[in-house]
N, C-alpha and C positions, 0 to 999 in steps of 0.2 A: 284716504291717502293722507300721509303726514310727511311734509317736507320740513326743512329747517325753519321756514317761515310759518308753517301751519301748526306748529306745536302750541298747544294751549288754546287754539281756536275751536269753536264749536259750530255745529250746523245751526241753521236759523231757529230750529225749535228749542234751542238752548238760550236764545237771546231773551233779555228781560221783557221786551215788547211783544214776544210771541203770544198769540192767542189761539190755542188749539181749536176753539170753536169756529175760527175763520180759516182753517187750513185748506178748506175746499173753495174758498172765495178767491177767484183769480185777481181781483183788484187789490185785495189785502196782500197777496203774495207779490204783486207788482210793486206796491208801495213799500213793502219790506225790502225788496231788492233795491229800489231807488234810494232809500234811506241808509240801510246798513251795508250795502255792497258799494254803491257809487258815491253818495254824498259824504258818508263818514270816511271812506278811503281817500277821497280827494282832499278833505279837510286835514286828515292826518299827514298828507304829503304836501302841505303848504298850498293847496288850491289847484294842483295839477299833478298828473302822473300819466304814465304810459298805459294804454289799453291792456297790455299784458299784466300789469299790476292789478287792475280791476278784474281781469279774467281769473287770476289766481285767487283773489278774495272770493269771487263768486264760487269757484270750485271748493274752497274751504268751507263755505256755508251751504254747499249742495244746492246752489241757486242756478236754475237753468233758464232764467229769463233776462240775463244781463243785456243782451243786444236790444231786446224790446224795451227794457227799462231805460237804457241809454238813449234810444231813439225818442222815447216819450219826453225825457228831460231836455233833449236837444230842441224838440219842437216847442217846448215851453221856455226856451232860452235860459234854462238853469245851468246847462253845461254847453260846452262847445268843442268842436274838433273840426279839422280841415276837410276830412273826407265826406263826400256827399252820401255814399252808399253806407249801409249798416256795417259796423265793425265786426270782424270775425277773427278768431284765433286759429292758427298762429300768424296768418298773413298780416294782420293789422296790429300785432303786439307792440310795435314801436310808435304807433300814432299817439300823440299827446292829447289828453282830454283835460280841459280846463273848467274849473268851477266858476260860473258867471254870477250866480245868485246864491251866496252862502246861506242865506236865511230862508231859502225855498222850503215850503212845508210839503213834504211828500204825501202826507195823509189828508191834506185839505181837499 
């Protein structure tokens, strides 16, 4: 899919950090989602954005682990949002997600 905001964006396998030998490794895929979908997007939006923005970026990168990655980052207190339950689109698209630890290492 290409929307006006998706032009020029590539799936995860086109990112510089992509390692094809790890494509079947669930932890690698989760870490890629944490870094390139969530952390980078939050940093590009001044440290906070709506869940819908993260969902759109996940869709652009063909990432299907956004909710799990977001929950993991929340447990590690790297991000925060008000809702206790996992965020789902479109119901939670307006929920604000905030970056709490900008220097968090998703691959550590």
